[in-house]
One Martini backbone bead per residue (centre of mass of N, CA, C, O) as a GRO file, in nm:
protein
  273
    1UNK     BB    1  -8.273   8.060  -0.752
    2UNK     BB    2  -7.993   7.893  -0.755
    3UNK     BB    3  -7.801   7.665  -0.872
    4UNK     BB    4  -7.564   7.454  -0.889
    5UNK     BB    5  -7.247   7.430  -0.922
    6UNK     BB    6  -7.011   7.413  -1.123
    7UNK     BB    7  -6.702   7.276  -1.187
    8UNK     BB    8  -6.557   7.555  -1.217
    9UNK     BB    9  -6.688   7.668  -0.929
   10UNK     BB   10  -6.535   7.475  -0.768
   11UNK     BB   11  -6.350   7.436  -0.505
   12UNK     BB   12  -6.056   7.285  -0.412
   13UNK     BB   13  -6.124   7.349  -0.079
   14UNK     BB   14  -6.383   7.338   0.076
   15UNK     BB   15  -6.491   7.422   0.385
   16UNK     BB   16  -6.743   7.207   0.381
   17UNK     BB   17  -6.585   6.958   0.363
   18UNK     BB   18  -6.600   6.613   0.401
   19UNK     BB   19  -6.333   6.511   0.524
   20UNK     BB   20  -6.030   6.443   0.431
   21UNK     BB   21  -5.779   6.499   0.265
   22UNK     BB   22  -5.535   6.344   0.088
   23UNK     BB   23  -5.302   6.438   0.282
   24UNK     BB   24  -5.459   6.342   0.544
   25UNK     BB   25  -5.508   6.036   0.482
   26UNK     BB   26  -5.187   6.020   0.394
   27UNK     BB   27  -4.904   6.005   0.503
   28UNK     BB   28  -4.593   6.102   0.403
   29UNK     BB   29  -4.426   5.859   0.491
   30UNK     BB   30  -4.594   5.651   0.334
   31UNK     BB   31  -4.543   5.760   0.054
   32UNK     BB   32  -4.229   5.726   0.060
   33UNK     BB   33  -4.220   5.420   0.122
   34UNK     BB   34  -4.392   5.327  -0.129
   35UNK     BB   35  -4.196   5.457  -0.350
   36UNK     BB   36  -3.987   5.249  -0.238
   37UNK     BB   37  -3.806   4.983  -0.283
   38UNK     BB   38  -3.769   4.669  -0.146
   39UNK     BB   39  -3.528   4.439  -0.056
   40UNK     BB   40  -3.744   4.208   0.042
   41UNK     BB   41  -3.854   4.183  -0.219
   42UNK     BB   42  -3.936   3.982  -0.451
   43UNK     BB   43  -3.846   3.878  -0.735
   44UNK     BB   44  -3.917   3.893  -1.040
   45UNK     BB   45  -4.005   3.709  -1.276
   46UNK     BB   46  -3.858   3.552  -1.524
   47UNK     BB   47  -3.839   3.565  -1.894
   48UNK     BB   48  -3.672   3.332  -1.933
   49UNK     BB   49  -3.556   3.088  -2.150
   50UNK     BB   50  -3.417   2.800  -2.287
   51UNK     BB   51  -3.260   2.986  -2.510
   52UNK     BB   52  -3.096   3.100  -2.316
   53UNK     BB   53  -2.807   3.168  -2.184
   54UNK     BB   54  -2.599   3.048  -1.968
   55UNK     BB   55  -2.467   3.086  -1.673
   56UNK     BB   56  -2.175   3.157  -1.576
   57UNK     BB   57  -1.920   3.046  -1.401
   58UNK     BB   58  -1.783   3.116  -1.130
   59UNK     BB   59  -1.459   3.197  -1.063
   60UNK     BB   60  -1.429   3.059  -0.781
   61UNK     BB   61  -1.498   2.768  -0.874
   62UNK     BB   62  -1.270   2.734  -1.080
   63UNK     BB   63  -1.037   2.775  -0.878
   64UNK     BB   64  -1.105   2.530  -0.700
   65UNK     BB   65  -1.069   2.310  -0.914
   66UNK     BB   66  -0.770   2.377  -0.972
   67UNK     BB   67  -0.659   2.327  -0.685
   68UNK     BB   68  -0.739   2.029  -0.664
   69UNK     BB   69  -0.573   1.930  -0.908
   70UNK     BB   70  -0.295   2.023  -0.797
   71UNK     BB   71  -0.304   1.849  -0.538
   72UNK     BB   72  -0.309   1.572  -0.680
   73UNK     BB   73  -0.042   1.603  -0.831
   74UNK     BB   74   0.140   1.657  -0.583
   75UNK     BB   75   0.082   1.385  -0.443
   76UNK     BB   76   0.194   1.199  -0.667
   77UNK     BB   77   0.482   1.315  -0.670
   78UNK     BB   78   0.544   1.271  -0.368
   79UNK     BB   79   0.519   0.960  -0.377
   80UNK     BB   80   0.751   0.908  -0.576
   81UNK     BB   81   0.973   1.038  -0.404
   82UNK     BB   82   0.938   0.858  -0.152
   83UNK     BB   83   1.001   0.587  -0.292
   84UNK     BB   84   1.281   0.666  -0.396
   85UNK     BB   85   1.406   0.727  -0.114
   86UNK     BB   86   1.347   0.457   0.025
   87UNK     BB   87   1.534   0.281  -0.191
   88UNK     BB   88   1.778   0.509  -0.289
   89UNK     BB   89   1.769   0.765  -0.167
   90UNK     BB   90   1.891   1.082  -0.168
   91UNK     BB   91   1.998   1.246  -0.447
   92UNK     BB   92   2.120   1.501  -0.300
   93UNK     BB   93   2.322   1.318  -0.115
   94UNK     BB   94   2.345   1.070  -0.351
   95UNK     BB   95   2.504   1.110  -0.640
   96UNK     BB   96   2.485   0.939  -0.962
   97UNK     BB   97   2.583   1.136  -1.138
   98UNK     BB   98   2.371   1.340  -1.332
   99UNK     BB   99   2.097   1.130  -1.296
  100UNK     BB  100   2.151   0.961  -1.067
  101UNK     BB  101   2.040   0.678  -0.991
  102UNK     BB  102   2.161   0.349  -1.098
  103UNK     BB  103   2.211   0.071  -1.246
  104UNK     BB  104   2.420  -0.162  -1.237
  105UNK     BB  105   2.726  -0.245  -1.424
  106UNK     BB  106   2.696  -0.573  -1.553
  107UNK     BB  107   2.759  -0.861  -1.665
  108UNK     BB  108   2.546  -1.119  -1.717
  109UNK     BB  109   2.782  -1.350  -1.645
  110UNK     BB  110   2.837  -1.258  -1.378
  111UNK     BB  111   3.033  -1.450  -1.115
  112UNK     BB  112   3.104  -1.376  -0.766
  113UNK     BB  113   3.291  -1.428  -0.481
  114UNK     BB  114   3.341  -1.170  -0.222
  115UNK     BB  115   3.249  -1.366   0.023
  116UNK     BB  116   3.400  -1.624   0.251
  117UNK     BB  117   3.299  -1.731   0.575
  118UNK     BB  118   3.342  -1.641   0.881
  119UNK     BB  119   3.097  -1.446   1.084
  120UNK     BB  120   3.106  -1.195   1.319
  121UNK     BB  121   2.879  -1.075   1.582
  122UNK     BB  122   2.747  -0.783   1.766
  123UNK     BB  123   2.449  -0.676   1.878
  124UNK     BB  124   2.322  -0.736   1.582
  125UNK     BB  125   2.561  -0.637   1.396
  126UNK     BB  126   2.484  -0.641   1.032
  127UNK     BB  127   2.657  -0.496   0.749
  128UNK     BB  128   2.643  -0.281   0.453
  129UNK     BB  129   2.888  -0.017   0.434
  130UNK     BB  130   3.037   0.252   0.500
  131UNK     BB  131   3.287   0.369   0.655
  132UNK     BB  132   3.150   0.455   0.977
  133UNK     BB  133   2.865   0.349   0.919
  134UNK     BB  134   2.554   0.331   1.079
  135UNK     BB  135   2.283   0.113   1.101
  136UNK     BB  136   1.953   0.169   1.160
  137UNK     BB  137   1.709  -0.053   1.232
  138UNK     BB  138   1.462   0.141   1.229
  139UNK     BB  139   1.529   0.227   0.922
  140UNK     BB  140   1.592  -0.038   0.759
  141UNK     BB  141   1.267  -0.149   0.816
  142UNK     BB  142   1.105   0.075   0.707
  143UNK     BB  143   0.811  -0.033   0.545
  144UNK     BB  144   0.839  -0.332   0.563
  145UNK     BB  145   0.784  -0.701   0.538
  146UNK     BB  146   1.075  -0.760   0.617
  147UNK     BB  147   1.318  -0.861   0.898
  148UNK     BB  148   1.612  -0.959   0.765
  149UNK     BB  149   1.630  -0.732   0.519
  150UNK     BB  150   1.761  -0.398   0.521
  151UNK     BB  151   1.692  -0.126   0.262
  152UNK     BB  152   1.575   0.169   0.365
  153UNK     BB  153   1.862   0.258   0.439
  154UNK     BB  154   2.119   0.449   0.293
  155UNK     BB  155   2.362   0.357   0.484
  156UNK     BB  156   2.254   0.046   0.452
  157UNK     BB  157   2.270  -0.309   0.473
  158UNK     BB  158   2.070  -0.519   0.671
  159UNK     BB  159   2.108  -0.788   0.916
  160UNK     BB  160   1.907  -1.028   1.093
  161UNK     BB  161   1.983  -1.217   1.345
  162UNK     BB  162   1.906  -1.493   1.564
  163UNK     BB  163   2.129  -1.338   1.736
  164UNK     BB  164   2.323  -1.117   1.906
  165UNK     BB  165   2.561  -1.339   1.895
  166UNK     BB  166   2.821  -1.466   1.667
  167UNK     BB  167   2.888  -1.734   1.425
  168UNK     BB  168   2.892  -1.756   1.067
  169UNK     BB  169   2.818  -1.890   0.751
  170UNK     BB  170   2.930  -1.668   0.492
  171UNK     BB  171   2.792  -1.536   0.173
  172UNK     BB  172   2.895  -1.332  -0.114
  173UNK     BB  173   2.713  -1.272  -0.422
  174UNK     BB  174   2.803  -1.160  -0.751
  175UNK     BB  175   2.580  -1.062  -1.021
  176UNK     BB  176   2.436  -0.997  -1.352
  177UNK     BB  177   2.186  -1.179  -1.262
  178UNK     BB  178   1.925  -1.356  -1.178
  179UNK     BB  179   1.914  -1.611  -0.958
  180UNK     BB  180   1.892  -1.907  -0.818
  181UNK     BB  181   1.779  -2.053  -0.552
  182UNK     BB  182   1.868  -2.251  -0.318
  183UNK     BB  183   1.750  -2.546  -0.181
  184UNK     BB  184   1.841  -2.483   0.132
  185UNK     BB  185   1.643  -2.251   0.148
  186UNK     BB  186   1.430  -2.154   0.411
  187UNK     BB  187   1.493  -1.842   0.407
  188UNK     BB  188   1.340  -1.579   0.190
  189UNK     BB  189   1.458  -1.253   0.085
  190UNK     BB  190   1.394  -0.911  -0.045
  191UNK     BB  191   1.593  -0.617  -0.160
  192UNK     BB  192   1.663  -0.283  -0.218
  193UNK     BB  193   1.982  -0.110  -0.319
  194UNK     BB  194   2.221   0.152  -0.273
  195UNK     BB  195   2.558   0.141  -0.384
  196UNK     BB  196   2.846   0.260  -0.313
  197UNK     BB  197   3.164   0.317  -0.316
  198UNK     BB  198   3.337   0.133  -0.059
  199UNK     BB  199   3.217  -0.098   0.079
  200UNK     BB  200   3.139  -0.294   0.385
  201UNK     BB  201   3.172  -0.541   0.604
  202UNK     BB  202   3.002  -0.506   0.928
  203UNK     BB  203   3.069  -0.432   1.270
  204UNK     BB  204   3.178  -0.334   1.581
  205UNK     BB  205   3.488  -0.459   1.522
  206UNK     BB  206   3.473  -0.536   1.212
  207UNK     BB  207   3.599  -0.561   0.862
  208UNK     BB  208   3.513  -0.603   0.499
  209UNK     BB  209   3.585  -0.563   0.188
  210UNK     BB  210   3.378  -0.476  -0.105
  211UNK     BB  211   3.336  -0.549  -0.456
  212UNK     BB  212   3.103  -0.299  -0.534
  213UNK     BB  213   2.954  -0.153  -0.767
  214UNK     BB  214   2.798   0.112  -0.844
  215UNK     BB  215   2.446   0.092  -0.746
  216UNK     BB  216   2.160  -0.086  -0.820
  217UNK     BB  217   2.015  -0.352  -0.618
  218UNK     BB  218   1.936  -0.685  -0.573
  219UNK     BB  219   1.850  -0.863  -0.270
  220UNK     BB  220   1.934  -1.192  -0.137
  221UNK     BB  221   1.826  -1.376   0.153
  222UNK     BB  222   1.969  -1.677   0.289
  223UNK     BB  223   1.846  -1.931   0.526
  224UNK     BB  224   1.950  -2.177   0.777
  225UNK     BB  225   1.885  -2.279   1.103
  226UNK     BB  226   1.750  -2.047   1.294
  227UNK     BB  227   1.621  -2.197   1.530
  228UNK     BB  228   1.884  -2.323   1.635
  229UNK     BB  229   2.046  -2.055   1.659
  230UNK     BB  230   1.849  -1.917   1.877
  231UNK     BB  231   1.920  -2.164   2.110
  232UNK     BB  232   2.207  -2.180   2.115
  233UNK     BB  233   2.528  -2.173   2.305
  234UNK     BB  234   2.700  -2.145   2.077
  235UNK     BB  235   2.908  -1.954   1.884
  236UNK     BB  236   2.849  -2.142   1.654
  237UNK     BB  237   2.619  -2.130   1.413
  238UNK     BB  238   2.388  -2.288   1.260
  239UNK     BB  239   2.405  -2.302   0.925
  240UNK     BB  240   2.322  -2.092   0.640
  241UNK     BB  241   2.456  -1.787   0.465
  242UNK     BB  242   2.314  -1.574   0.198
  243UNK     BB  243   2.424  -1.316  -0.040
  244UNK     BB  244   2.258  -1.175  -0.322
  245UNK     BB  245   2.372  -0.980  -0.611
  246UNK     BB  246   2.190  -0.769  -0.856
  247UNK     BB  247   2.099  -0.596  -1.120
  248UNK     BB  248   1.822  -0.370  -1.031
  249UNK     BB  249   1.549  -0.221  -0.996
  250UNK     BB  250   1.360  -0.066  -0.782
  251UNK     BB  251   1.178  -0.233  -0.512
  252UNK     BB  252   0.999  -0.398  -0.315
  253UNK     BB  253   0.995  -0.592  -0.071
  254UNK     BB  254   1.027  -0.958   0.009
  255UNK     BB  255   0.858  -1.267   0.082
  256UNK     BB  256   0.929  -1.592  -0.023
  257UNK     BB  257   1.037  -1.748   0.247
  258UNK     BB  258   0.914  -1.915   0.568
  259UNK     BB  259   1.030  -2.186   0.769
  260UNK     BB  260   1.083  -2.040   1.022
  261UNK     BB  261   0.992  -1.909   1.321
  262UNK     BB  262   1.177  -1.670   1.329
  263UNK     BB  263   1.090  -1.543   1.055
  264UNK     BB  264   0.788  -1.515   1.112
  265UNK     BB  265   0.813  -1.327   1.359
  266UNK     BB  266   0.988  -1.104   1.236
  267UNK     BB  267   0.806  -1.025   0.996
  268UNK     BB  268   0.556  -0.958   1.169
  269UNK     BB  269   0.686  -0.732   1.337
  270UNK     BB  270   0.743  -0.539   1.092
  271UNK     BB  271   0.454  -0.554   0.933
  272UNK     BB  272   0.206  -0.622   1.147
  273UNK     BB  273   0.100  -0.941   1.095
   0.00000   0.00000   0.00000
């Protein structure tokens, strides 16, 4: 009787072996699937430490930050251009010399009355502009806080009278520096405007030339008796009306004083207040 076979004598796959072979126990597809890494498997924990270099910022994020910065700069420049056009007119359309609009050049002590007398107006048209140019009231007071003196339209400087038509006692004074407002001034407003050479005082029917040197001016409009003028039936309106001009850089319009009901209502209408 022979003993059990040694390891060398054992067959690779004996016919009498119980149970499936290794290849039969695990299907081939399963072996192939398990041998390939899955994209859904979580990444292995990193061995990086605090001493490792930080991950550089993605280029796309840097580009976005740059674009936002450029947009802020462009907005600021655009605002400056809009303010300049609002008060001085478009430099491309009305260039004063090689450097664009500039403050009018007058001697500091200059003081001259360039118009004085009765002034008639019709349909509320009362302006200083170039011959043949009509000042649109909707543009003249656009963006302003005062509704009596409109300097926002580059076509001309507009005055809003207390009535549609009539005749007023009107004076235009040209000065080299800012003057004191007269004591009788009940309503007082200011606005900046760029005057080209050759402007005139105008209405729908007549005009009067004004000797105003080219440049940027600050304008002050003073009026008295506007409540009475708004209700009177007479052709000649009561009160006094004065326009003072002096060289000064452009700035926003302003309401200095509003003593009449007419001025209060008109200013509130324009400013939305």
